[in-house]
C-alpha positions as CSV (number, residue, x, y, z in Angstrom):
1,M,21.2,-18.6,-13.0
2,A,22.5,-18.3,-16.9
3,L,20.2,-17.3,-19.6
4,G,21.4,-20.2,-21.6
5,L,20.4,-22.6,-18.6
6,F,16.9,-22.7,-19.9
7,E,17.3,-21.2,-23.2
8,I,14.8,-18.2,-22.6
9,D,15.3,-15.0,-24.3
10,G,12.8,-12.1,-23.9
11,G,10.4,-13.9,-21.6
12,I,8.1,-16.9,-21.1
13,E,4.8,-17.4,-22.7
14,I,2.0,-19.1,-21.0
15,D,-0.5,-21.1,-22.9
16,G,-0.8,-18.2,-25.4
17,T,-2.8,-16.3,-22.2
18,A,0.2,-14.4,-20.4
19,N,3.8,-13.5,-20.4
20,I,6.3,-13.1,-17.8
21,L,8.8,-10.5,-19.2
22,T,12.0,-8.6,-17.9
23,G,13.4,-5.2,-18.6
24,T,15.3,-2.5,-17.2
25,A,13.0,0.2,-18.1
26,L,9.3,0.9,-17.9
27,P,7.3,-1.3,-19.8
28,G,5.2,-0.6,-22.9
29,G,5.6,1.4,-26.1
30,D,8.1,-0.8,-27.4
31,S,6.7,-2.2,-30.4
32,G,7.9,-5.8,-29.2
33,F,7.6,-8.4,-26.7
34,Q,5.7,-5.9,-24.2
35,D,3.3,-4.5,-26.8
36,A,2.6,-7.8,-28.0
37,A,1.8,-9.3,-24.4
38,P,-1.6,-10.4,-23.7
39,V,-3.5,-8.5,-20.7
40,G,-2.8,-9.9,-17.5
41,S,1.0,-10.5,-18.3
42,L,3.6,-9.7,-15.6
43,Y,6.9,-7.4,-16.2
44,L,9.7,-7.5,-13.7
45,R,11.8,-4.3,-13.4
46,Q,15.4,-5.4,-13.3
47,D,16.9,-2.0,-12.5
48,G,15.5,-1.1,-9.0
49,A,13.8,1.9,-9.9
50,L,10.5,2.7,-7.9
51,S,8.7,-0.7,-8.2
52,T,10.1,-4.1,-9.9
53,H,6.3,-5.5,-10.6
54,Y,3.9,-4.5,-13.4
55,V,0.6,-6.2,-14.6
56,K,-0.7,-5.3,-18.3
57,R,-4.3,-4.0,-18.1
58,A,-4.8,-2.7,-21.6
59,T,-3.6,-3.3,-25.4
60,A,-3.0,0.3,-26.6
61,N,0.7,-0.6,-26.8
62,A,1.7,2.4,-24.4
63,P,3.4,2.3,-21.0
64,T,0.0,3.5,-19.6
65,D,-0.9,-0.3,-20.7
66,W,1.2,-1.6,-17.3
67,E,-0.2,-1.0,-14.0
68,R,2.6,-0.8,-11.2
69,Y,2.4,-2.4,-8.0
70,A,3.1,-0.7,-4.8
71,T,6.1,-1.8,-2.8
72,A,5.8,-2.3,0.8
73,S,7.8,1.0,1.4
74,E,5.4,3.0,-0.6
75,I,2.2,2.1,1.5
76,N,4.6,1.9,4.7
77,M,3.5,-1.6,5.1
78,V,5.4,-2.7,8.5
79,D,4.4,-6.1,9.8
80,Q,4.6,-4.2,13.0
81,Q,5.3,-0.9,14.3
82,E,5.4,0.6,17.4
83,F,5.0,4.1,18.8
84,S,5.7,5.4,22.5
85,P,5.3,7.3,24.6
86,V,2.0,9.1,22.5
87,T,-0.4,11.5,23.7
88,I,-0.7,14.1,20.6
89,P,-1.9,12.3,17.5
90,V,1.0,10.6,15.6
91,I,0.8,9.3,12.1
92,I,1.1,5.5,12.6
93,A,0.5,4.6,8.7
94,T,0.5,6.0,5.6
95,A,-0.2,5.2,1.9
96,L,0.7,6.6,-1.4
97,V,-2.8,7.6,-3.0
98,D,-1.8,7.2,-6.6
99,N,-1.1,3.5,-5.5
100,V,-3.6,2.3,-2.4
101,R,-7.3,3.2,-2.5
102,S,-7.7,1.9,1.4
103,L,-5.5,0.1,4.5
104,E,-6.8,-2.3,7.2
105,L,-4.8,-1.8,10.3
106,L,-4.7,-3.9,13.6
107,V,-4.2,-1.3,16.6
108,G,-3.2,-2.1,20.2
109,L,-3.2,0.7,22.6
110,T,-1.6,0.5,26.0
111,E,-2.1,3.2,28.6
112,I,1.6,3.6,29.9
113,G,1.7,2.6,33.8
114,T,-1.6,0.4,33.6
115,Q,-2.9,-2.4,32.7
116,N,-5.3,-0.5,30.6
117,V,-5.6,-2.1,26.8
118,R,-7.6,-1.2,24.1
119,V,-7.4,-3.2,20.4
120,A,-9.6,-2.4,17.4
121,K,-9.3,-2.7,13.8
122,I,-9.2,0.5,11.8
123,I,-10.2,0.5,7.8
124,V,-9.3,3.8,6.2
125,S,-9.6,4.7,2.5
126,H,-10.0,7.6,0.1
127,D,-11.7,8.9,-2.9
128,G,-8.8,9.6,-5.3
129,E,-8.4,7.6,-8.7
130,G,-5.0,6.8,-10.1
131,S,-3.8,10.3,-11.3
132,V,-6.6,12.4,-9.8
133,D,-6.1,13.6,-6.4
134,A,-8.2,12.6,-3.6
135,T,-10.5,15.0,-2.0
136,N,-12.0,13.1,1.0
137,V,-10.5,10.4,3.4
138,R,-12.5,8.2,5.9
139,H,-11.8,6.2,8.8
140,S,-13.8,3.5,10.7
141,I,-13.0,1.7,14.1
142,Y,-14.4,-2.1,14.3
143,S,-14.1,-5.0,16.9
144,R,-13.2,-2.8,19.7
145,H,-12.1,-5.1,22.7
146,R,-10.7,-3.7,26.0
147,H,-9.0,-5.1,29.2
148,G,-9.1,-3.1,32.0
149,A,-10.3,1.0,32.8
150,P,-11.3,2.7,29.3
151,I,-8.2,4.9,28.0
152,A,-9.0,8.5,28.3
153,G,-9.3,10.7,25.4
154,I,-8.3,8.2,22.4
155,T,-8.7,10.0,19.1
156,V,-8.6,8.2,15.5
157,S,-8.4,10.5,12.6
158,S,-7.4,10.2,9.1
159,A,-5.8,13.3,6.6
160,L,-4.7,13.8,3.0
161,T,-1.3,15.4,2.7
162,G,0.7,16.5,-0.3
163,A,-0.7,16.6,-4.0
164,A,-0.5,15.2,-7.1
165,G,1.8,11.9,-7.3
166,T,2.8,12.5,-3.8
167,Q,-0.3,12.8,-2.2
168,V,-0.6,10.3,0.8
169,M,-3.5,8.9,2.9
170,N,-2.6,9.2,7.0
171,V,-3.8,7.8,9.9
172,L,-3.4,9.5,13.2
173,V,-3.7,8.0,17.0
174,G,-3.6,9.9,20.2
175,A,-5.0,9.9,23.8
176,T,-4.9,12.6,26.8
177,N,-2.7,10.4,28.9
178,P,0.6,8.6,27.7
179,I,0.1,5.9,25.6
180,S,2.0,2.9,23.7
181,I,0.8,2.1,20.3
182,V,1.3,-1.5,18.4
183,R,0.3,-1.0,14.7
184,S,0.1,-4.0,12.2
185,T,-0.8,-3.7,8.6
186,T,-3.1,-6.3,7.8
187,D,-4.4,-5.8,4.4
188,S,-4.3,-3.1,1.5
189,L,-6.7,-2.7,-1.6
190,P,-4.6,-1.2,-4.4
191,I,-6.2,1.6,-6.7
192,T,-7.4,-1.0,-9.5
193,I,-8.8,-4.3,-8.9
């Protein structure tokens, strides 16, 4: 679509309460449209670097005014992913600590060669804050459903790896006998709300 089609230059202002802006670099600190944009404005980055969506959260006329939204690949949000066969614990989900506070997963386990099935919801979260590394990660298992006999030795754990801007929260699942795991990420909570 051509710029002249709607004769829009620099962005769109919505009732003086928010703007939708575009650009090819980090937003903020430009002494122009980005710095003048009200809190709640959207910025769409067009050069494909890191993430393409930002929301303005402060008015200090700096790049830190803008919060970057995590991309699906940064939080490993795959609608469905399968792991098979598994015995030792494997990482079934990861999330970059700087971007995601918690994950909600729906996990199905099937013991290979049997009709034994276990389905559960797992919620995992960490205590990191923006640029401050997490020191603790916890998980809870909810809504457990079983079909057939119990699956022996199911283990669910969560762990932190890396540091600074690369610290990752991981969810691991394993069992005594070989299992097939199907995992769906049902929700994620960003660092700031």
